[in-house]
PQR file with spaces between the fields and no chain letter, atoms N, CA, C, O and H, PARSE charges and radii, in Angstrom:
ATOM       1  N    MET     1       0.754   -1.231   -0.086 -0.4000 1.5000
ATOM       2  CA   MET     1      -0.345   -0.239   -0.144 -0.0000 2.0000
ATOM       3  C    MET     1       0.762    1.196    0.208  0.5500 1.7000
ATOM       4  O    MET     1       1.395    1.249    1.263 -0.5500 1.4000
ATOM       5  N    THR     2       0.832    2.129   -0.708 -0.4000 1.5000
ATOM       6  CA   THR     2       1.353    3.471   -1.046 -0.0000 2.0000
ATOM       7  C    THR     2       0.815    4.380    0.051  0.5500 1.7000
ATOM       8  O    THR     2      -0.398    4.310    0.248 -0.5500 1.4000
ATOM       9  H    THR     2       0.317    2.085   -1.564  0.4000 1.0000
ATOM      10  N    ASP     3       1.668    5.388    0.940 -0.4000 1.5000
ATOM      11  CA   ASP     3       1.503    6.090    1.642 -0.0000 2.0000
ATOM      12  C    ASP     3       1.221    7.547    0.823  0.5500 1.7000
ATOM      13  O    ASP     3       2.179    8.034    0.223 -0.5500 1.4000
ATOM      14  H    ASP     3       2.654    5.445    0.780  0.4000 1.0000
ATOM      15  N    ARG     4       0.209    8.089    0.798 -0.4000 1.5000
ATOM      16  CA   ARG     4      -0.437    9.579    0.319 -0.0000 2.0000
ATOM      17  C    ARG     4      -0.189   10.692    1.124  0.5500 1.7000
ATOM      18  O    ARG     4      -0.514   11.844    0.838 -0.5500 1.4000
ATOM      19  H    ARG     4      -0.569    7.694    1.285  0.4000 1.0000
ATOM      20  N    SER     5       0.292   10.394    1.962 -0.4000 1.5000
ATOM      21  CA   SER     5       0.458   11.460    3.172 -0.0000 2.0000
ATOM      22  C    SER     5       1.508   12.421    2.541  0.5500 1.7000
ATOM      23  O    SER     5       1.349   13.638    2.444 -0.5500 1.4000
ATOM      24  H    SER     5       0.556    9.458    2.195  0.4000 1.0000
ATOM      25  N    GLU     6       2.529   11.771    2.151 -0.4000 1.5000
ATOM      26  CA   GLU     6       3.763   12.574    1.308 -0.0000 2.0000
ATOM      27  C    GLU     6       3.825   12.400   -0.271  0.5500 1.7000
ATOM      28  O    GLU     6       4.030   11.363   -0.903 -0.5500 1.4000
ATOM      29  H    GLU     6       2.658   10.782    2.229  0.4000 1.0000
ATOM      30  N    PRO     7       3.599   13.648   -0.730 -0.5600 1.5000
ATOM      31  CA   PRO     7       3.782   13.585   -2.408  0.2800 2.0000
ATOM      32  C    PRO     7       5.374   12.921   -2.687  0.5500 1.7000
ATOM      33  O    PRO     7       6.330   12.806   -1.920 -0.5500 1.4000
ATOM      34  N    ARG     8       5.225   12.599   -3.927 -0.4000 1.5000
ATOM      35  CA   ARG     8       6.311   12.026   -4.636 -0.0000 2.0000
ATOM      36  C    ARG     8       7.234   13.179   -5.363  0.5500 1.7000
ATOM      37  O    ARG     8       6.881   13.571   -6.475 -0.5500 1.4000
ATOM      38  H    ARG     8       4.449   12.693   -4.551  0.4000 1.0000
ATOM      39  N    TRP     9       8.112   13.586   -4.904 -0.4000 1.5000
ATOM      40  CA   TRP     9       8.675   14.878   -5.167 -0.0000 2.0000
ATOM      41  C    TRP     9       9.834   14.405   -6.700  0.5500 1.7000
ATOM      42  O    TRP     9      10.305   13.334   -7.082 -0.5500 1.4000
ATOM      43  H    TRP     9       8.399   13.268   -4.001  0.4000 1.0000
ATOM      44  N    ARG    10       9.889   15.311   -7.025 -0.4000 1.5000
ATOM      45  CA   ARG    10      11.244   15.285   -8.101 -0.0000 2.0000
ATOM      46  C    ARG    10      11.816   16.793   -8.298  0.5500 1.7000
ATOM      47  O    ARG    10      11.320   17.894   -8.058 -0.5500 1.4000
ATOM      48  H    ARG    10       9.507   16.182   -6.715  0.4000 1.0000
ATOM      49  N    ARG    11      13.113   16.370   -8.853 -0.4000 1.5000
ATOM      50  CA   ARG    11      13.866   17.764   -8.938 -0.0000 2.0000
ATOM      51  C    ARG    11      14.035   17.613  -11.017  0.5500 1.7000
ATOM      52  O    ARG    11      14.006   16.769  -11.913 -0.5500 1.4000
ATOM      53  H    ARG    11      13.516   15.476   -9.048  0.4000 1.0000
ATOM      54  N    SER    12      14.195   18.978  -10.810 -0.4000 1.5000
ATOM      55  CA   SER    12      14.613   19.072  -12.516 -0.0000 2.0000
ATOM      56  C    SER    12      15.762   18.753  -13.028  0.5500 1.7000
ATOM      57  O    SER    12      16.861   19.051  -12.560 -0.5500 1.4000
ATOM      58  H    SER    12      14.219   19.663  -10.082  0.4000 1.0000
ATOM      59  N    SER    13      15.495   18.003  -14.221 -0.4000 1.5000
ATOM      60  CA   SER    13      16.554   17.592  -15.003 -0.0000 2.0000
ATOM      61  C    SER    13      17.509   18.502  -14.929  0.5500 1.7000
ATOM      62  O    SER    13      18.586   18.013  -14.589 -0.5500 1.4000
ATOM      63  H    SER    13      14.602   17.761  -14.601  0.4000 1.0000
ATOM      64  N    ARG    14      17.527   20.010  -15.180 -0.4000 1.5000
ATOM      65  CA   ARG    14      18.263   20.716  -15.631 -0.0000 2.0000
ATOM      66  C    ARG    14      19.255   21.266  -14.072  0.5500 1.7000
ATOM      67  O    ARG    14      20.023   22.228  -14.061 -0.5500 1.4000
ATOM      68  H    ARG    14      16.652   20.407  -15.456  0.4000 1.0000
ATOM      69  N    SER    15      18.947   20.333  -12.856 -0.4000 1.5000
ATOM      70  CA   SER    15      19.625   20.960  -11.715 -0.0000 2.0000
ATOM      71  C    SER    15      21.089   20.154  -11.971  0.5500 1.7000
ATOM      72  O    SER    15      21.227   19.141  -12.657 -0.5500 1.4000
ATOM      73  H    SER    15      18.323   19.552  -12.865  0.4000 1.0000
ATOM      74  N    MET    16      21.993   20.775  -11.339 -0.4000 1.5000
ATOM      75  CA   MET    16      23.343   20.253  -11.083 -0.0000 2.0000
ATOM      76  C    MET    16      23.818   19.111  -10.275  0.5500 1.7000
ATOM      77  O    MET    16      24.794   18.412  -10.547 -0.5500 1.4000
ATOM      78  H    MET    16      21.881   21.598  -10.782  0.4000 1.0000
ATOM      79  N    GLY    17      22.860   18.963   -9.031 -0.4000 1.5000
ATOM      80  CA   GLY    17      23.225   18.157   -8.388 -0.0000 2.0000
ATOM      81  C    GLY    17      24.317   18.477   -7.534  0.5500 1.7000
ATOM      82  O    GLY    17      24.770   17.561   -6.848 -0.5500 1.4000
ATOM      83  H    GLY    17      22.067   19.531   -8.811  0.4000 1.0000
ATOM      84  N    ASN    18      24.935   19.866   -7.432 -0.4000 1.5000
ATOM      85  CA   ASN    18      25.980   20.087   -6.743 -0.0000 2.0000
ATOM      86  C    ASN    18      25.874   20.727   -5.329  0.5500 1.7000
ATOM      87  O    ASN    18      26.802   21.074   -4.599 -0.5500 1.4000
ATOM      88  H    ASN    18      24.567   20.610   -7.990  0.4000 1.0000
ATOM      89  N    GLY    19      24.563   20.802   -5.111 -0.4000 1.5000
ATOM      90  CA   GLY    19      23.777   21.446   -3.917 -0.0000 2.0000
ATOM      91  C    GLY    19      23.272   23.009   -3.909  0.5500 1.7000
ATOM      92  O    GLY    19      23.037   23.780   -2.978 -0.5500 1.4000
ATOM      93  H    GLY    19      23.809   20.520   -5.705  0.4000 1.0000
ATOM      94  N    GLY    20      23.196   23.168   -5.496 -0.4000 1.5000
ATOM      95  CA   GLY    20      23.281   24.643   -5.372 -0.0000 2.0000
ATOM      96  C    GLY    20      21.774   24.786   -5.208  0.5500 1.7000
ATOM      97  O    GLY    20      21.158   24.168   -4.340 -0.5500 1.4000
ATOM      98  H    GLY    20      23.387   22.541   -6.251  0.4000 1.0000
ATOM      99  N    ASN    21      21.205   25.618   -6.065 -0.4000 1.5000
ATOM     100  CA   ASN    21      19.973   26.205   -5.662 -0.0000 2.0000
ATOM     101  C    ASN    21      18.663   25.562   -6.443  0.5500 1.7000
ATOM     102  O    ASN    21      18.138   26.028   -7.454 -0.5500 1.4000
ATOM     103  H    ASN    21      21.706   26.121   -6.770  0.4000 1.0000
ATOM     104  N    CYS    22      18.337   24.577   -5.842 -0.4000 1.5000
ATOM     105  CA   CYS    22      17.464   23.981   -6.501 -0.0000 2.0000
ATOM     106  C    CYS    22      15.555   23.835   -5.898  0.5500 1.7000
ATOM     107  O    CYS    22      15.461   23.195   -4.851 -0.5500 1.4000
ATOM     108  H    CYS    22      18.764   24.199   -5.021  0.4000 1.0000
ATOM     109  N    VAL    23      14.932   24.075   -6.163 -0.4000 1.5000
ATOM     110  CA   VAL    23      13.529   23.261   -5.824 -0.0000 2.0000
ATOM     111  C    VAL    23      13.296   21.675   -6.408  0.5500 1.7000
ATOM     112  O    VAL    23      13.669   20.945   -7.326 -0.5500 1.4000
ATOM     113  H    VAL    23      15.009   24.595   -7.014  0.4000 1.0000
ATOM     114  N    GLU    24      12.342   21.673   -5.125 -0.4000 1.5000
ATOM     115  CA   GLU    24      12.024   20.006   -5.701 -0.0000 2.0000
ATOM     116  C    GLU    24      10.244   20.282   -5.885  0.5500 1.7000
ATOM     117  O    GLU    24       9.846   21.168   -5.128 -0.5500 1.4000
ATOM     118  H    GLU    24      12.039   22.266   -4.379  0.4000 1.0000
ATOM     119  N    VAL    25       9.251   19.707   -6.695 -0.4000 1.5000
ATOM     120  CA   VAL    25       8.430   19.681   -7.407 -0.0000 2.0000
ATOM     121  C    VAL    25       7.550   18.241   -7.181  0.5500 1.7000
ATOM     122  O    VAL    25       7.940   17.215   -7.737 -0.5500 1.4000
ATOM     123  H    VAL    25       9.575   18.988   -7.309  0.4000 1.0000
ATOM     124  N    ALA    26       6.107   18.241   -6.162 -0.4000 1.5000
ATOM     125  CA   ALA    26       5.354   17.253   -6.306 -0.0000 2.0000
ATOM     126  C    ALA    26       3.958   17.686   -6.803  0.5500 1.7000
ATOM     127  O    ALA    26       3.497   18.705   -6.288 -0.5500 1.4000
ATOM     128  H    ALA    26       5.791   19.075   -5.709  0.4000 1.0000
ATOM     129  N    ASP    27       3.201   17.021   -7.769 -0.4000 1.5000
ATOM     130  CA   ASP    27       1.868   17.051   -8.236 -0.0000 2.0000
ATOM     131  C    ASP    27       0.693   16.112   -8.181  0.5500 1.7000
ATOM     132  O    ASP    27       0.886   15.117   -8.881 -0.5500 1.4000
ATOM     133  H    ASP    27       3.576   16.193   -8.187  0.4000 1.0000
ATOM     134  N    ASP    28      -0.250   16.125   -7.676 -0.4000 1.5000
ATOM     135  CA   ASP    28      -0.626   15.473   -7.110 -0.0000 2.0000
ATOM     136  C    ASP    28      -2.022   15.035   -8.208  0.5500 1.7000
ATOM     137  O    ASP    28      -2.786   14.084   -8.042 -0.5500 1.4000
ATOM     138  H    ASP    28      -0.406   16.933   -7.108  0.4000 1.0000
ATOM     139  N    GLY    29      -2.047   15.891   -9.157 -0.4000 1.5000
ATOM     140  CA   GLY    29      -3.405   16.322  -10.386 -0.0000 2.0000
ATOM     141  C    GLY    29      -3.972   17.283   -9.830  0.5500 1.7000
ATOM     142  O    GLY    29      -4.719   17.859  -10.620 -0.5500 1.4000
ATOM     143  H    GLY    29      -1.426   16.663   -9.292  0.4000 1.0000
ATOM     144  N    HIS    30      -3.956   17.842   -8.549 -0.4000 1.5000
ATOM     145  CA   HIS    30      -4.720   19.004   -8.423 -0.0000 2.0000
ATOM     146  C    HIS    30      -4.227   19.740   -7.637  0.5500 1.7000
ATOM     147  O    HIS    30      -4.989   20.608   -7.210 -0.5500 1.4000
ATOM     148  H    HIS    30      -3.349   17.374   -7.907  0.4000 1.0000
ATOM     149  N    VAL    31      -3.023   19.741   -7.187 -0.4000 1.5000
ATOM     150  CA   VAL    31      -1.991   20.581   -6.327 -0.0000 2.0000
ATOM     151  C    VAL    31      -0.756   19.909   -6.638  0.5500 1.7000
ATOM     152  O    VAL    31      -0.392   18.739   -6.754 -0.5500 1.4000
ATOM     153  H    VAL    31      -2.404   19.036   -7.534  0.4000 1.0000
ATOM     154  N    VAL    32      -0.059   21.445   -6.768 -0.4000 1.5000
ATOM     155  CA   VAL    32       1.727   21.494   -7.079 -0.0000 2.0000
ATOM     156  C    VAL    32       2.259   21.726   -5.620  0.5500 1.7000
ATOM     157  O    VAL    32       1.619   22.575   -5.000 -0.5500 1.4000
ATOM     158  H    VAL    32      -0.355   22.396   -6.675  0.4000 1.0000
ATOM     159  N    HIS    33       3.185   21.207   -5.026 -0.4000 1.5000
ATOM     160  CA   HIS    33       3.692   21.248   -3.757 -0.0000 2.0000
ATOM     161  C    HIS    33       5.321   21.718   -4.543  0.5500 1.7000
ATOM     162  O    HIS    33       5.836   21.285   -5.574 -0.5500 1.4000
ATOM     163  H    HIS    33       3.705   20.517   -5.530  0.4000 1.0000
ATOM     164  N    VAL    34       5.865   22.888   -3.441 -0.4000 1.5000
ATOM     165  CA   VAL    34       7.345   23.208   -4.476 -0.0000 2.0000
ATOM     166  C    VAL    34       7.981   23.363   -2.884  0.5500 1.7000
ATOM     167  O    VAL    34       7.426   23.701   -1.839 -0.5500 1.4000
ATOM     168  H    VAL    34       5.447   23.240   -2.603  0.4000 1.0000
ATOM     169  N    ARG    35       9.024   23.067   -3.102 -0.4000 1.5000
ATOM     170  CA   ARG    35      10.115   23.077   -1.919 -0.0000 2.0000
ATOM     171  C    ARG    35      11.241   23.158   -1.827  0.5500 1.7000
ATOM     172  O    ARG    35      11.608   22.286   -2.614 -0.5500 1.4000
ATOM     173  H    ARG    35       9.474   22.792   -3.951  0.4000 1.0000
ATOM     174  N    ASP    36      12.569   23.818   -1.206 -0.4000 1.5000
ATOM     175  CA   ASP    36      13.620   23.584   -1.144 -0.0000 2.0000
ATOM     176  C    ASP    36      14.293   22.290   -0.917  0.5500 1.7000
ATOM     177  O    ASP    36      14.411   21.567    0.072 -0.5500 1.4000
ATOM     178  H    ASP    36      12.271   24.527   -0.567  0.4000 1.0000
ATOM     179  N    SER    37      14.738   22.217   -2.264 -0.4000 1.5000
ATOM     180  CA   SER    37      15.912   20.681   -2.206 -0.0000 2.0000
ATOM     181  C    SER    37      16.897   21.067   -0.938  0.5500 1.7000
ATOM     182  O    SER    37      17.360   20.111   -0.315 -0.5500 1.4000
ATOM     183  H    SER    37      14.642   22.805   -3.067  0.4000 1.0000
ATOM     184  N    LYS    38      17.139   21.978   -0.648 -0.4000 1.5000
ATOM     185  CA   LYS    38      18.239   21.926    0.606 -0.0000 2.0000
ATOM     186  C    LYS    38      17.844   21.927    1.917  0.5500 1.7000
ATOM     187  O    LYS    38      18.566   21.710    2.890 -0.5500 1.4000
ATOM     188  H    LYS    38      16.763   22.754   -1.154  0.4000 1.0000
ATOM     189  N    ASP    39      16.244   22.272    1.906 -0.4000 1.5000
ATOM     190  CA   ASP    39      16.277   22.024    3.368 -0.0000 2.0000
ATOM     191  C    ASP    39      14.345   21.128    2.662  0.5500 1.7000
ATOM     192  O    ASP    39      13.436   21.726    2.086 -0.5500 1.4000
ATOM     193  H    ASP    39      15.658   22.449    1.115  0.4000 1.0000
ATOM     194  N    PRO    40      14.390   20.048    2.940 -0.5600 1.5000
ATOM     195  CA   PRO    40      13.215   19.570    2.476  0.2800 2.0000
ATOM     196  C    PRO    40      12.033   19.366    3.334  0.5500 1.7000
ATOM     197  O    PRO    40      10.863   19.171    3.002 -0.5500 1.4000
ATOM     198  N    GLU    41      12.687   19.468    4.755 -0.4000 1.5000
ATOM     199  CA   GLU    41      11.336   19.524    5.987 -0.0000 2.0000
ATOM     200  C    GLU    41      11.048   21.296    6.242  0.5500 1.7000
ATOM     201  O    GLU    41      10.559   21.613    7.327 -0.5500 1.4000
ATOM     202  H    GLU    41      13.637   19.626    5.024  0.4000 1.0000
ATOM     203  N    GLY    42      11.239   21.958    5.632 -0.4000 1.5000
ATOM     204  CA   GLY    42      11.274   23.634    5.694 -0.0000 2.0000
ATOM     205  C    GLY    42       9.996   23.575    4.912  0.5500 1.7000
ATOM     206  O    GLY    42       9.372   22.668    4.360 -0.5500 1.4000
ATOM     207  H    GLY    42      11.637   21.701    4.752  0.4000 1.0000
ATOM     208  N    PRO    43       9.782   25.234    5.105 -0.5600 1.5000
ATOM     209  CA   PRO    43       8.550   25.545    4.749  0.2800 2.0000
ATOM     210  C    PRO    43       7.909   24.712    2.914  0.5500 1.7000
ATOM     211  O    PRO    43       8.832   24.324    2.198 -0.5500 1.4000
ATOM     212  N    ARG    44       7.054   24.602    2.585 -0.4000 1.5000
ATOM     213  CA   ARG    44       6.849   24.257    1.199 -0.0000 2.0000
ATOM     214  C    ARG    44       5.445   25.330    0.976  0.5500 1.7000
ATOM     215  O    ARG    44       4.751   25.708    1.920 -0.5500 1.4000
ATOM     216  H    ARG    44       6.304   24.916    3.167  0.4000 1.0000
ATOM     217  N    PHE    45       5.215   25.704   -0.425 -0.4000 1.5000
ATOM     218  CA   PHE    45       4.870   26.593   -1.250 -0.0000 2.0000
ATOM     219  C    PHE    45       3.983   24.898   -1.982  0.5500 1.7000
ATOM     220  O    PHE    45       4.347   23.778   -2.340 -0.5500 1.4000
ATOM     221  H    PHE    45       5.779   25.397   -1.192  0.4000 1.0000
ATOM     222  N    ARG    46       2.290   25.928   -1.831 -0.4000 1.5000
ATOM     223  CA   ARG    46       1.350   24.814   -2.707 -0.0000 2.0000
ATOM     224  C    ARG    46       0.524   25.679   -3.687  0.5500 1.7000
ATOM     225  O    ARG    46       0.172   26.817   -3.381 -0.5500 1.4000
ATOM     226  H    ARG    46       1.994   26.838   -1.540  0.4000 1.0000
ATOM     227  N    CYS    47       0.306   25.260   -4.557 -0.4000 1.5000
ATOM     228  CA   CYS    47      -0.966   26.092   -5.580 -0.0000 2.0000
ATOM     229  C    CYS    47      -1.731   24.870   -6.187  0.5500 1.7000
ATOM     230  O    CYS    47      -1.322   23.709   -6.212 -0.5500 1.4000
ATOM     231  H    CYS    47       0.593   24.335   -4.806  0.4000 1.0000
ATOM     232  N    GLY    48      -3.119   25.425   -6.754 -0.4000 1.5000
ATOM     233  CA   GLY    48      -3.589   24.362   -7.649 -0.0000 2.0000
ATOM     234  C    GLY    48      -2.959   24.382   -8.839  0.5500 1.7000
ATOM     235  O    GLY    48      -2.200   25.249   -9.274 -0.5500 1.4000
ATOM     236  H    GLY    48      -3.451   26.368   -6.734  0.4000 1.0000
ATOM     237  N    ALA    49      -3.398   23.140   -9.462 -0.4000 1.5000
ATOM     238  CA   ALA    49      -2.556   22.706  -11.089 -0.0000 2.0000
ATOM     239  C    ALA    49      -2.748   24.023  -12.035  0.5500 1.7000
ATOM     240  O    ALA    49      -1.807   24.518  -12.656 -0.5500 1.4000
ATOM     241  H    ALA    49      -4.014   22.436   -9.110  0.4000 1.0000
ATOM     242  N    GLY    50      -3.858   24.444  -12.063 -0.4000 1.5000
ATOM     243  CA   GLY    50      -3.846   25.539  -12.737 -0.0000 2.0000
ATOM     244  C    GLY    50      -3.192   26.851  -12.915  0.5500 1.7000
ATOM     245  O    GLY    50      -2.751   27.481  -13.876 -0.5500 1.4000
ATOM     246  H    GLY    50      -4.622   24.041  -11.558  0.4000 1.0000
ATOM     247  N    ALA    51      -3.271   27.001  -11.876 -0.4000 1.5000
ATOM     248  CA   ALA    51      -2.571   28.375  -11.525 -0.0000 2.0000
ATOM     249  C    ALA    51      -0.674   28.051  -11.846  0.5500 1.7000
ATOM     250  O    ALA    51       0.069   28.902  -12.334 -0.5500 1.4000
ATOM     251  H    ALA    51      -3.629   26.489  -11.095  0.4000 1.0000
ATOM     252  N    TRP    52      -0.313   26.899  -11.503 -0.4000 1.5000
ATOM     253  CA   TRP    52       0.966   26.210  -11.441 -0.0000 2.0000
ATOM     254  C    TRP    52       1.722   26.221  -13.284  0.5500 1.7000
ATOM     255  O    TRP    52       2.856   26.292  -13.757 -0.5500 1.4000
ATOM     256  H    TRP    52      -0.917   26.208  -11.106  0.4000 1.0000
ATOM     257  N    ARG    53       0.442   26.115  -13.780 -0.4000 1.5000
ATOM     258  CA   ARG    53       0.698   25.923  -15.193 -0.0000 2.0000
ATOM     259  C    ARG    53       0.656   27.705  -16.093  0.5500 1.7000
ATOM     260  O    ARG    53       1.127   28.200  -17.117 -0.5500 1.4000
ATOM     261  H    ARG    53      -0.479   26.056  -13.396  0.4000 1.0000
ATOM     262  N    SER    54       0.084   27.991  -15.331 -0.4000 1.5000
ATOM     263  CA   SER    54       0.255   30.052  -15.475 -0.0000 2.0000
ATOM     264  C    SER    54       0.742   30.179  -15.376  0.5500 1.7000
ATOM     265  O    SER    54       1.258   30.855  -16.266 -0.5500 1.4000
ATOM     266  H    SER    54      -0.299   27.589  -14.499  0.4000 1.0000
ATOM     267  N    PHE    55       1.697   29.827  -14.079 -0.4000 1.5000
ATOM     268  CA   PHE    55       3.022   30.809  -13.657 -0.0000 2.0000
ATOM     269  C    PHE    55       4.352   29.465  -14.721  0.5500 1.7000
ATOM     270  O    PHE    55       5.423   29.752  -15.256 -0.5500 1.4000
ATOM     271  H    PHE    55       1.277   29.277  -13.356  0.4000 1.0000
ATOM     272  N    LEU    56       4.128   29.034  -14.698 -0.4000 1.5000
ATOM     273  CA   LEU    56       5.310   28.032  -16.041 -0.0000 2.0000
ATOM     274  C    LEU    56       5.235   28.594  -17.118  0.5500 1.7000
ATOM     275  O    LEU    56       6.288   28.614  -17.755 -0.5500 1.4000
ATOM     276  H    LEU    56       3.258   28.801  -14.264  0.4000 1.0000
ATOM     277  N    ALA    57       3.961   29.291  -17.785 -0.4000 1.5000
ATOM     278  CA   ALA    57       3.653   29.621  -19.003 -0.0000 2.0000
ATOM     279  C    ALA    57       4.215   31.201  -19.266  0.5500 1.7000
ATOM     280  O    ALA    57       4.879   31.585  -20.230 -0.5500 1.4000
ATOM     281  H    ALA    57       3.106   29.275  -17.268  0.4000 1.0000
ATOM     282  N    SER    58       3.752   31.979  -18.131 -0.4000 1.5000
ATOM     283  CA   SER    58       4.343   33.477  -17.852 -0.0000 2.0000
ATOM     284  C    SER    58       6.035   33.294  -18.253  0.5500 1.7000
ATOM     285  O    SER    58       6.667   33.994  -19.045 -0.5500 1.4000
ATOM     286  H    SER    58       3.213   31.667  -17.348  0.4000 1.0000
ATOM     287  N    LEU    59       6.650   31.884  -17.277 -0.4000 1.5000
ATOM     288  CA   LEU    59       8.123   32.314  -17.619 -0.0000 2.0000
ATOM     289  C    LEU    59       8.484   32.141  -18.947  0.5500 1.7000
ATOM     290  O    LEU    59       9.254   32.914  -19.518 -0.5500 1.4000
ATOM     291  H    LEU    59       6.137   31.316  -16.633  0.4000 1.0000
ATOM     292  N    ALA    60       7.865   30.962  -19.590 -0.4000 1.5000
ATOM     293  CA   ALA    60       7.912   30.678  -20.649 -0.0000 2.0000
ATOM     294  C    ALA    60       7.938   32.243  -21.396  0.5500 1.7000
ATOM     295  O    ALA    60       9.088   32.664  -21.273 -0.5500 1.4000
ATOM     296  H    ALA    60       7.239   30.334  -19.126  0.4000 1.0000
ATOM     297  N    ASP    61       7.457   32.806  -21.804 -0.4000 1.5000
ATOM     298  CA   ASP    61       6.925   33.798  -22.517 -0.0000 2.0000
ATOM     299  C    ASP    61       7.777   34.655  -21.728  0.5500 1.7000
ATOM     300  O    ASP    61       7.206   35.742  -21.814 -0.5500 1.4000
ATOM     301  H    ASP    61       6.523   32.464  -21.904  0.4000 1.0000
ATOM     302  N    GLY    62       8.625   34.788  -21.134 -0.4000 1.5000
ATOM     303  CA   GLY    62       9.280   35.880  -20.883 -0.0000 2.0000
ATOM     304  C    GLY    62       8.635   37.187  -19.959  0.5500 1.7000
ATOM     305  O    GLY    62       9.312   38.196  -19.760 -0.5500 1.4000
ATOM     306  H    GLY    62       9.089   33.904  -21.064  0.4000 1.0000
């Protein structure tokens, strides 16, 4: 049985893995969770999946 209380986190494939400034993201289909990879027990940001897609689109648009 899978524990659904903790999201499945992933890091960007563009992260260097050298302890730099990285974020991790977890998406359950409805809510997107974001945390600092250097402080996984620290504060987390979360927002709706639609808001996250809009945020990413705005980054891509510059």
